[in-house]
PAVEXMAR-847388 format. One line per 5 residues: number of its first residue (from 1); their letters; for each residue z, y, x of C-alpha. Coordinates in pm, whole numbers. Each point is the difference from the previous one (the first is absolute). Layout:
N
NUM	A	Z Y X ~ ...
This chain:
307
1	MSTAT	11083 10552 7930 ~ -41 -371 118 ~ -90 -109 398 ~ -225 -247 188 ~ -92 -90 301
6	LINLV	-306 143 197 ~ -279 -150 -44 ~ -125 -217 222 ~ -303 -121 -172 ~ -163 -221 285
11	RKGGC	-322 -239 -125 ~ -79 -390 253 ~ 317 -23 140 ~ 83 414 107 ~ 310 13 109
16	QVRQR	278 307 87 ~ 261 -52 253 ~ 303 262 41 ~ 222 43 296 ~ 319 178 46
21	AVLTS	107 251 -157 ~ -332 65 -202 ~ 97 245 -280 ~ 47 -72 -398 ~ -376 19 -141
26	RLLQE	59 32 -379 ~ -268 96 -313 ~ 127 129 -354 ~ -113 -186 -263 ~ -28 102 -332
31	EKRPA	-37 -384 -158 ~ 232 -226 188 ~ -208 -312 147 ~ 94 -221 216 ~ -42 86 397
36	AAGYS	-302 -14 72 ~ -79 -284 267 ~ -281 -87 297 ~ -301 31 -261 ~ -100 153 -277
41	STSEH	-361 44 -182 ~ -99 189 -317 ~ -277 -61 -174 ~ -186 -48 -341 ~ -216 -94 -174
46	RASRF	-186 267 -181 ~ -273 225 0 ~ 100 325 229 ~ -248 258 257 ~ 32 -305 243
51	DPEGS	-62 -234 -257 ~ -216 168 -225 ~ -232 -302 -169 ~ 310 -150 -54 ~ -59 -337 176
56	GRPTT	359 -79 -8 ~ 6 -42 401 ~ 343 123 95 ~ 23 371 197 ~ 279 -119 291
61	WDTFG	272 240 166 ~ 243 -82 235 ~ 207 257 162 ~ 146 15 275 ~ 289 268 76
66	IWDNR	261 118 322 ~ 282 273 19 ~ 274 89 202 ~ 222 289 -167 ~ 291 179 10
71	IDEPI	52 -29 -339 ~ 354 -236 -170 ~ -216 89 -369 ~ -236 -210 -38 ~ -343 154 -99
76	LLPPS	-221 -22 -318 ~ -288 -225 -17 ~ -211 157 -265 ~ -106 -217 -194 ~ -301 200 -149
81	IKEFL	-185 -132 386 ~ -134 -270 -288 ~ -124 276 -177 ~ -153 171 313 ~ -153 -363 59
86	AQEEN	-142 -14 -322 ~ -168 351 -55 ~ -73 93 386 ~ -245 -170 187 ~ 10 203 332
91	LENVL	347 -212 117 ~ 40 288 220 ~ 79 230 -256 ~ 216 -256 -152 ~ 244 -39 293
96	NKAFL	11 373 52 ~ 139 7 -361 ~ 181 -259 25 ~ 209 195 324 ~ 31 332 -158
101	EIHIA	115 -226 -345 ~ 317 -143 259 ~ 59 345 182 ~ 35 169 -430 ~ 181 -260 -70
106	YERHV	232 -33 269 ~ 31 398 14 ~ 147 -75 -420 ~ 236 -187 98 ~ 158 253 313
111	HQSAD	7 244 -247 ~ 234 -229 -290 ~ 215 -187 306 ~ 303 214 121 ~ -76 -139 341
116	ATLMS	-34 324 218 ~ -172 -233 282 ~ -297 -116 -131 ~ -170 289 -18 ~ -14 -72 439
121	SGTTA	-73 -367 -112 ~ -354 -56 52 ~ -266 -320 88 ~ -334 -104 111 ~ -295 -194 -136
126	TVALL	-293 -256 42 ~ -144 -96 -297 ~ -343 -267 14 ~ -202 -88 -255 ~ -202 -310 -34
131	RDGIE	-271 9 -234 ~ -136 -325 -86 ~ 79 -118 356 ~ -261 233 148 ~ 63 356 -82
136	LVVAS	284 142 215 ~ 175 300 -66 ~ 328 154 252 ~ 174 296 -119 ~ 330 169 231
141	VGDSR	191 243 41 ~ 213 32 290 ~ 1 -249 311 ~ 5 -339 -107 ~ -366 -156 68
146	ALLCR	-256 -225 -124 ~ -302 -149 219 ~ -221 -255 -51 ~ -64 -236 270 ~ -418 -72 37
151	KGKAM	-156 -172 209 ~ 282 -24 242 ~ 44 360 11 ~ 198 233 -144 ~ -116 223 -291
156	KLTTD	211 274 -107 ~ 83 43 -326 ~ 226 354 13 ~ 136 200 200 ~ 394 138 76
161	HTPER	95 375 -227 ~ 165 135 292 ~ 7 405 69 ~ -246 -104 332 ~ -285 -39 -169
166	KEEKE	-147 436 -99 ~ -87 -28 -314 ~ 294 -150 -126 ~ 241 240 222 ~ -236 319 -159
171	RIRKC	77 -89 -335 ~ 325 -51 122 ~ 17 363 93 ~ -149 99 -274 ~ 171 -66 -217
176	GGFVT	278 150 153 ~ 201 -271 210 ~ -5 -63 419 ~ -4 -267 249 ~ 244 -17 257
181	WNSLG	35 -284 321 ~ 326 -162 67 ~ 76 -167 318 ~ -269 -234 40 ~ -249 176 -85
186	QPHVN	-46 -87 -418 ~ -112 266 -234 ~ 186 19 -266 ~ -41 239 -380 ~ 258 273 52
191	GRLAM	211 -214 230 ~ -12 -286 -254 ~ -195 -243 -129 ~ -271 -185 281 ~ -249 -46 -264
196	TRSIG	-175 262 -161 ~ -123 -183 -308 ~ 234 -296 -205 ~ 162 -8 -333 ~ 302 181 -105
201	DLELK	185 215 318 ~ -20 276 -320 ~ 157 207 221 ~ -302 87 198 ~ -305 -36 -262
206	ASGVI	74 427 -14 ~ -120 -27 400 ~ -254 -211 -30 ~ 110 -408 -31 ~ -248 -96 -251
211	AEPET	-2 -405 -194 ~ -413 19 16 ~ -83 -309 149 ~ -295 -17 209 ~ -233 -296 -39
216	KRVQL	-272 -209 112 ~ -315 -240 -174 ~ -82 -272 282 ~ -222 -294 -151 ~ 83 -384 146
221	HHADD	-159 -199 151 ~ 180 -288 -19 ~ -249 -186 277 ~ 127 277 282 ~ 306 87 -200
226	SFLVL	334 -173 155 ~ 298 194 -212 ~ 208 331 -112 ~ 247 115 139 ~ 318 261 -98
231	TTDGI	231 59 228 ~ 306 208 30 ~ 42 264 312 ~ 268 -227 129 ~ -339 -207 73
236	NFIVN	-258 312 51 ~ 292 155 219 ~ 24 -273 302 ~ -390 -260 -88 ~ -343 164 28
241	SQEIC	-228 -75 -299 ~ -203 -284 239 ~ 255 -180 121 ~ 121 -46 -341 ~ -320 -125 -125
246	DFINQ	39 -186 377 ~ 333 -190 -154 ~ -104 -66 -280 ~ -347 -194 57 ~ 212 -234 213
251	CHDPA	181 -124 -289 ~ -77 -325 -218 ~ 157 260 -293 ~ 102 302 -150 ~ 343 -177 39
256	EAAHV	23 -30 270 ~ -175 330 97 ~ 225 166 -157 ~ 254 -46 202 ~ -136 -15 293
261	VIEQA	-136 357 -26 ~ 369 126 -77 ~ 156 -233 318 ~ -272 149 231 ~ 114 383 -135
266	VQFGT	361 -110 33 ~ -68 -152 331 ~ -129 299 111 ~ 261 217 -133 ~ -19 135 -290
271	EDNST	288 178 -223 ~ -121 32 -254 ~ -91 -97 -324 ~ -279 -304 -1 ~ -192 -80 -332
276	VVIVP	-313 -205 10 ~ -272 -87 -243 ~ -227 -250 83 ~ -277 -101 -271 ~ -291 -273 163
281	FGAWG	-342 -9 -86 ~ -370 -173 43 ~ 43 27 380 ~ 381 -109 53 ~ -4 -209 327
286	KYKTS	-364 119 69 ~ 31 184 292 ~ 298 -138 248 ~ 65 39 345 ~ 50 -153 276
291	EINFS	243 211 97 ~ 164 391 -105 ~ -26 310 271 ~ 304 232 -24 ~ 150 183 212
296	FSRSF	394 -49 36 ~ 22 348 186 ~ -4 196 -417 ~ -61 352 6 ~ 59 205 -341
301	ASSGR	-344 142 148 ~ -214 -404 -70 ~ 260 -63 -295 ~ 188 14 -309 ~ -135 382 -246
306	WA	-170 107 328 ~ -246 -373 -33
């Protein structure tokens, strides 16, 4: 199977920055093609459920994704996602099918491999689909996050999948798994995984760790919405959502903003993989403030995965 770099498909100057030892995040694709670089939009001039009159107005799609993985082998991105988009109007269903197909493809790859360590490898995934620049749908498993900056305020689009969540913990226990806490007070499934949903981690699937994503749909208001941000836990663990929005709102463009977010996380002491994707919308630059209010006496209660 061929390999391609992780899709970082960003429209209108969106930017991804990686800092320190970011693990390799790759996708397997059935067909060979150049690695995606920075922008992607698909459109078809044909009649569809989105353009039933066949007026010729194309439906545009933009895709943004961030992964934080422990998989040295690449993952299959299903080519059938294009078929899902053509056949299914509900984008939440499209992403749900895509996540599950990715997981099934990885499971198939593991079973064909002689590398036993792949059974304990897995990845987070936070993916956004944007239709016609208005309809935004986000799907996620794990603790990579998505947030929307609306009127200068952080609007969370994802919730971390950790054993602390009551419904997640109940599913783990019903499936025969258990939750333990390490010396830092962090819960882990079967004493091993800090997340209750992921792609891969095949050894824990029987214990209730699932690949089915949670999804959220948002209608964009470009007069109010400044940008979409996707982040990994190297940032989330040390910088809270509103601080991320405030940092970005001080910047002139997404490239500068991505560097600023990473540098702030490093200054605050992050030691984990740090990746950010920033996608600007219509209100970019509208909600700049003269100063950023935050405390240097940072604590787990006010930042990170408890934010």
